[in-house]
LUMBAZA-556563 format. One record per residue (C-alpha): x, y, z. Coordinates in nm, 2 decimals. Last residue first. Layout:
// residues N
<miba><xx>X</xx><yy>Y</yy><zz>Z</zz></miba>
...
END
This chain:
// residues 178
<miba><xx>-0.12</xx><yy>-0.30</yy><zz>10.26</zz></miba>
<miba><xx>0.18</xx><yy>-0.52</yy><zz>10.19</zz></miba>
<miba><xx>0.39</xx><yy>-0.25</yy><zz>10.02</zz></miba>
<miba><xx>0.50</xx><yy>-0.06</yy><zz>10.33</zz></miba>
<miba><xx>0.78</xx><yy>0.14</yy><zz>10.16</zz></miba>
<miba><xx>0.77</xx><yy>0.43</yy><zz>10.41</zz></miba>
<miba><xx>0.63</xx><yy>0.74</yy><zz>10.25</zz></miba>
<miba><xx>0.60</xx><yy>0.66</yy><zz>9.88</zz></miba>
<miba><xx>0.50</xx><yy>0.30</yy><zz>9.92</zz></miba>
<miba><xx>0.24</xx><yy>0.39</yy><zz>10.18</zz></miba>
<miba><xx>0.10</xx><yy>0.66</yy><zz>9.95</zz></miba>
<miba><xx>0.06</xx><yy>0.42</yy><zz>9.66</zz></miba>
<miba><xx>-0.09</xx><yy>0.15</yy><zz>9.88</zz></miba>
<miba><xx>-0.34</xx><yy>0.40</yy><zz>10.03</zz></miba>
<miba><xx>-0.44</xx><yy>0.53</yy><zz>9.69</zz></miba>
<miba><xx>-0.49</xx><yy>0.18</yy><zz>9.56</zz></miba>
<miba><xx>-0.69</xx><yy>0.09</yy><zz>9.87</zz></miba>
<miba><xx>-0.89</xx><yy>0.41</yy><zz>9.84</zz></miba>
<miba><xx>-0.99</xx><yy>0.33</yy><zz>9.48</zz></miba>
<miba><xx>-1.07</xx><yy>-0.04</yy><zz>9.54</zz></miba>
<miba><xx>-1.39</xx><yy>0.02</yy><zz>9.75</zz></miba>
<miba><xx>-1.52</xx><yy>0.26</yy><zz>9.49</zz></miba>
<miba><xx>-1.47</xx><yy>0.01</yy><zz>9.21</zz></miba>
<miba><xx>-1.63</xx><yy>-0.28</yy><zz>9.41</zz></miba>
<miba><xx>-1.93</xx><yy>-0.06</yy><zz>9.49</zz></miba>
<miba><xx>-1.97</xx><yy>0.04</yy><zz>9.13</zz></miba>
<miba><xx>-1.96</xx><yy>-0.33</yy><zz>9.03</zz></miba>
<miba><xx>-2.21</xx><yy>-0.42</yy><zz>9.30</zz></miba>
<miba><xx>-2.45</xx><yy>-0.14</yy><zz>9.20</zz></miba>
<miba><xx>-2.43</xx><yy>-0.25</yy><zz>8.83</zz></miba>
<miba><xx>-2.48</xx><yy>-0.62</yy><zz>8.91</zz></miba>
<miba><xx>-2.77</xx><yy>-0.59</yy><zz>9.15</zz></miba>
<miba><xx>-3.06</xx><yy>-0.36</yy><zz>9.08</zz></miba>
<miba><xx>-3.00</xx><yy>-0.28</yy><zz>8.72</zz></miba>
<miba><xx>-2.84</xx><yy>-0.60</yy><zz>8.60</zz></miba>
<miba><xx>-3.07</xx><yy>-0.82</yy><zz>8.81</zz></miba>
<miba><xx>-3.37</xx><yy>-0.65</yy><zz>8.64</zz></miba>
<miba><xx>-3.33</xx><yy>-0.84</yy><zz>8.32</zz></miba>
<miba><xx>-3.30</xx><yy>-1.17</yy><zz>8.51</zz></miba>
<miba><xx>-3.64</xx><yy>-1.12</yy><zz>8.66</zz></miba>
<miba><xx>-3.67</xx><yy>-1.20</yy><zz>9.04</zz></miba>
<miba><xx>-3.84</xx><yy>-1.54</yy><zz>9.04</zz></miba>
<miba><xx>-4.21</xx><yy>-1.52</yy><zz>9.02</zz></miba>
<miba><xx>-4.50</xx><yy>-1.54</yy><zz>9.28</zz></miba>
<miba><xx>-4.85</xx><yy>-1.50</yy><zz>9.14</zz></miba>
<miba><xx>-5.05</xx><yy>-1.23</yy><zz>9.32</zz></miba>
<miba><xx>-5.38</xx><yy>-1.20</yy><zz>9.51</zz></miba>
<miba><xx>-5.42</xx><yy>-0.86</yy><zz>9.68</zz></miba>
<miba><xx>-5.59</xx><yy>-0.81</yy><zz>10.02</zz></miba>
<miba><xx>-5.69</xx><yy>-0.47</yy><zz>10.12</zz></miba>
<miba><xx>-5.67</xx><yy>-0.26</yy><zz>10.44</zz></miba>
<miba><xx>-5.76</xx><yy>0.11</yy><zz>10.44</zz></miba>
<miba><xx>-5.58</xx><yy>0.30</yy><zz>10.71</zz></miba>
<miba><xx>-5.53</xx><yy>0.63</yy><zz>10.52</zz></miba>
<miba><xx>-5.17</xx><yy>0.55</yy><zz>10.46</zz></miba>
<miba><xx>-5.27</xx><yy>0.22</yy><zz>10.30</zz></miba>
<miba><xx>-5.26</xx><yy>-0.12</yy><zz>10.46</zz></miba>
<miba><xx>-5.14</xx><yy>-0.41</yy><zz>10.26</zz></miba>
<miba><xx>-5.24</xx><yy>-0.78</yy><zz>10.27</zz></miba>
<miba><xx>-5.07</xx><yy>-1.01</yy><zz>10.01</zz></miba>
<miba><xx>-5.24</xx><yy>-1.33</yy><zz>9.92</zz></miba>
<miba><xx>-5.00</xx><yy>-1.57</yy><zz>9.75</zz></miba>
<miba><xx>-5.01</xx><yy>-1.77</yy><zz>9.43</zz></miba>
<miba><xx>-4.76</xx><yy>-2.03</yy><zz>9.33</zz></miba>
<miba><xx>-4.57</xx><yy>-1.99</yy><zz>9.00</zz></miba>
<miba><xx>-4.23</xx><yy>-1.93</yy><zz>9.16</zz></miba>
<miba><xx>-4.19</xx><yy>-2.15</yy><zz>9.46</zz></miba>
<miba><xx>-4.27</xx><yy>-2.12</yy><zz>9.83</zz></miba>
<miba><xx>-4.09</xx><yy>-2.27</yy><zz>10.13</zz></miba>
<miba><xx>-3.85</xx><yy>-1.97</yy><zz>10.17</zz></miba>
<miba><xx>-4.13</xx><yy>-1.72</yy><zz>10.11</zz></miba>
<miba><xx>-4.27</xx><yy>-1.72</yy><zz>10.47</zz></miba>
<miba><xx>-3.93</xx><yy>-1.71</yy><zz>10.64</zz></miba>
<miba><xx>-3.80</xx><yy>-1.45</yy><zz>10.40</zz></miba>
<miba><xx>-4.10</xx><yy>-1.22</yy><zz>10.45</zz></miba>
<miba><xx>-4.06</xx><yy>-1.26</yy><zz>10.83</zz></miba>
<miba><xx>-3.69</xx><yy>-1.18</yy><zz>10.80</zz></miba>
<miba><xx>-3.78</xx><yy>-0.87</yy><zz>10.59</zz></miba>
<miba><xx>-3.97</xx><yy>-0.74</yy><zz>10.89</zz></miba>
<miba><xx>-4.31</xx><yy>-0.71</yy><zz>11.05</zz></miba>
<miba><xx>-4.52</xx><yy>-0.96</yy><zz>10.85</zz></miba>
<miba><xx>-4.83</xx><yy>-1.13</yy><zz>10.99</zz></miba>
<miba><xx>-4.93</xx><yy>-1.46</yy><zz>10.83</zz></miba>
<miba><xx>-5.27</xx><yy>-1.42</yy><zz>10.65</zz></miba>
<miba><xx>-5.12</xx><yy>-1.55</yy><zz>10.33</zz></miba>
<miba><xx>-4.86</xx><yy>-1.27</yy><zz>10.34</zz></miba>
<miba><xx>-4.93</xx><yy>-1.00</yy><zz>10.59</zz></miba>
<miba><xx>-4.88</xx><yy>-0.64</yy><zz>10.69</zz></miba>
<miba><xx>-4.71</xx><yy>-0.48</yy><zz>10.38</zz></miba>
<miba><xx>-4.74</xx><yy>-0.11</yy><zz>10.41</zz></miba>
<miba><xx>-4.87</xx><yy>0.13</yy><zz>10.15</zz></miba>
<miba><xx>-4.66</xx><yy>0.45</yy><zz>10.15</zz></miba>
<miba><xx>-4.59</xx><yy>0.46</yy><zz>9.77</zz></miba>
<miba><xx>-4.89</xx><yy>0.30</yy><zz>9.62</zz></miba>
<miba><xx>-4.97</xx><yy>-0.06</yy><zz>9.56</zz></miba>
<miba><xx>-5.14</xx><yy>-0.24</yy><zz>9.26</zz></miba>
<miba><xx>-4.89</xx><yy>-0.13</yy><zz>9.00</zz></miba>
<miba><xx>-4.60</xx><yy>-0.30</yy><zz>9.18</zz></miba>
<miba><xx>-4.78</xx><yy>-0.62</yy><zz>9.27</zz></miba>
<miba><xx>-4.75</xx><yy>-0.77</yy><zz>8.92</zz></miba>
<miba><xx>-4.37</xx><yy>-0.70</yy><zz>8.90</zz></miba>
<miba><xx>-4.29</xx><yy>-1.06</yy><zz>8.79</zz></miba>
<miba><xx>-4.53</xx><yy>-1.02</yy><zz>8.50</zz></miba>
<miba><xx>-4.33</xx><yy>-0.73</yy><zz>8.35</zz></miba>
<miba><xx>-4.42</xx><yy>-0.37</yy><zz>8.27</zz></miba>
<miba><xx>-4.13</xx><yy>-0.16</yy><zz>8.15</zz></miba>
<miba><xx>-3.90</xx><yy>0.06</yy><zz>8.35</zz></miba>
<miba><xx>-3.93</xx><yy>-0.17</yy><zz>8.65</zz></miba>
<miba><xx>-4.00</xx><yy>-0.06</yy><zz>9.00</zz></miba>
<miba><xx>-3.90</xx><yy>0.16</yy><zz>9.29</zz></miba>
<miba><xx>-4.22</xx><yy>0.31</yy><zz>9.45</zz></miba>
<miba><xx>-4.10</xx><yy>0.25</yy><zz>9.81</zz></miba>
<miba><xx>-4.35</xx><yy>0.00</yy><zz>9.95</zz></miba>
<miba><xx>-4.36</xx><yy>0.02</yy><zz>10.33</zz></miba>
<miba><xx>-4.24</xx><yy>-0.29</yy><zz>10.51</zz></miba>
<miba><xx>-4.05</xx><yy>-0.08</yy><zz>10.76</zz></miba>
<miba><xx>-3.72</xx><yy>-0.22</yy><zz>10.62</zz></miba>
<miba><xx>-3.83</xx><yy>-0.08</yy><zz>10.28</zz></miba>
<miba><xx>-4.04</xx><yy>-0.25</yy><zz>10.02</zz></miba>
<miba><xx>-3.98</xx><yy>-0.35</yy><zz>9.66</zz></miba>
<miba><xx>-4.26</xx><yy>-0.48</yy><zz>9.44</zz></miba>
<miba><xx>-4.35</xx><yy>-0.81</yy><zz>9.28</zz></miba>
<miba><xx>-4.34</xx><yy>-1.05</yy><zz>9.57</zz></miba>
<miba><xx>-4.02</xx><yy>-1.22</yy><zz>9.44</zz></miba>
<miba><xx>-3.97</xx><yy>-1.59</yy><zz>9.51</zz></miba>
<miba><xx>-3.66</xx><yy>-1.69</yy><zz>9.71</zz></miba>
<miba><xx>-3.32</xx><yy>-1.78</yy><zz>9.56</zz></miba>
<miba><xx>-3.25</xx><yy>-1.42</yy><zz>9.46</zz></miba>
<miba><xx>-3.25</xx><yy>-1.32</yy><zz>9.83</zz></miba>
<miba><xx>-2.97</xx><yy>-1.57</yy><zz>9.90</zz></miba>
<miba><xx>-2.76</xx><yy>-1.42</yy><zz>9.62</zz></miba>
<miba><xx>-2.82</xx><yy>-1.08</yy><zz>9.78</zz></miba>
<miba><xx>-2.72</xx><yy>-1.21</yy><zz>10.12</zz></miba>
<miba><xx>-2.39</xx><yy>-1.35</yy><zz>9.99</zz></miba>
<miba><xx>-2.32</xx><yy>-1.03</yy><zz>9.80</zz></miba>
<miba><xx>-2.39</xx><yy>-0.83</yy><zz>10.12</zz></miba>
<miba><xx>-2.13</xx><yy>-1.05</yy><zz>10.30</zz></miba>
<miba><xx>-1.87</xx><yy>-0.95</yy><zz>10.04</zz></miba>
<miba><xx>-1.94</xx><yy>-0.58</yy><zz>10.08</zz></miba>
<miba><xx>-1.93</xx><yy>-0.61</yy><zz>10.46</zz></miba>
<miba><xx>-1.59</xx><yy>-0.77</yy><zz>10.43</zz></miba>
<miba><xx>-1.47</xx><yy>-0.50</yy><zz>10.19</zz></miba>
<miba><xx>-1.59</xx><yy>-0.23</yy><zz>10.43</zz></miba>
<miba><xx>-1.42</xx><yy>-0.40</yy><zz>10.73</zz></miba>
<miba><xx>-1.10</xx><yy>-0.43</yy><zz>10.54</zz></miba>
<miba><xx>-1.13</xx><yy>-0.06</yy><zz>10.43</zz></miba>
<miba><xx>-1.17</xx><yy>0.05</yy><zz>10.79</zz></miba>
<miba><xx>-0.87</xx><yy>-0.16</yy><zz>10.90</zz></miba>
<miba><xx>-0.66</xx><yy>0.00</yy><zz>10.62</zz></miba>
<miba><xx>-0.78</xx><yy>0.34</yy><zz>10.72</zz></miba>
<miba><xx>-0.67</xx><yy>0.27</yy><zz>11.08</zz></miba>
<miba><xx>-0.34</xx><yy>0.13</yy><zz>10.96</zz></miba>
<miba><xx>-0.28</xx><yy>0.45</yy><zz>10.76</zz></miba>
<miba><xx>-0.36</xx><yy>0.66</yy><zz>11.06</zz></miba>
<miba><xx>-0.11</xx><yy>0.47</yy><zz>11.27</zz></miba>
<miba><xx>0.16</xx><yy>0.50</yy><zz>11.01</zz></miba>
<miba><xx>0.11</xx><yy>0.87</yy><zz>10.97</zz></miba>
<miba><xx>0.11</xx><yy>0.92</yy><zz>11.35</zz></miba>
<miba><xx>0.44</xx><yy>0.73</yy><zz>11.37</zz></miba>
<miba><xx>0.59</xx><yy>0.92</yy><zz>11.08</zz></miba>
<miba><xx>0.49</xx><yy>1.25</yy><zz>11.24</zz></miba>
<miba><xx>0.64</xx><yy>1.14</yy><zz>11.58</zz></miba>
<miba><xx>0.96</xx><yy>1.05</yy><zz>11.41</zz></miba>
<miba><xx>0.97</xx><yy>1.39</yy><zz>11.24</zz></miba>
<miba><xx>0.89</xx><yy>1.56</yy><zz>11.56</zz></miba>
<miba><xx>1.17</xx><yy>1.38</yy><zz>11.74</zz></miba>
<miba><xx>1.41</xx><yy>1.47</yy><zz>11.46</zz></miba>
<miba><xx>1.32</xx><yy>1.84</yy><zz>11.50</zz></miba>
<miba><xx>1.36</xx><yy>1.82</yy><zz>11.88</zz></miba>
<miba><xx>1.70</xx><yy>1.66</yy><zz>11.83</zz></miba>
<miba><xx>1.80</xx><yy>1.94</yy><zz>11.59</zz></miba>
<miba><xx>1.68</xx><yy>2.20</yy><zz>11.84</zz></miba>
<miba><xx>1.89</xx><yy>2.04</yy><zz>12.11</zz></miba>
<miba><xx>2.20</xx><yy>1.99</yy><zz>11.89</zz></miba>
<miba><xx>2.28</xx><yy>2.37</yy><zz>11.87</zz></miba>
<miba><xx>2.27</xx><yy>2.43</yy><zz>12.25</zz></miba>
<miba><xx>2.48</xx><yy>2.12</yy><zz>12.31</zz></miba>
<miba><xx>2.76</xx><yy>2.24</yy><zz>12.08</zz></miba>
END
């Protein structure tokens, strides 16, 4: 009798171990999803803050290098875009050095659409030039392409694993609160 119950006890132990590991992994995924959703919400806050400052007229990377992303049609708010090349680097606004997006934000936070600014860029070959631009608000028509659609897609992709995790949790151990 004891010899027969030993394999059965081992089998039950492995099942319990498997359930425990499964629960732990589900909670890890849940924590990861919670962090991802939190970061998504924080990014919406920062995007909204970015919309409040005047737009330079072209997108740059974190290295202050212009990336070539621009409008499908010419718009006044994108006046800097045709004047810079991919690889040109923003080095100053109104003769104030710029090394990060924080520097750009600090300079532009006290500025308003309609004001002019002198943007200094350096090209890949080392040529420095100053470009006078008019500051605009980021165009409403471009908010859909560069903000609303990516935000909607992000929300959808963040919700898919949560739905899957919840369905799996209900099927395996009835944990419906995830």
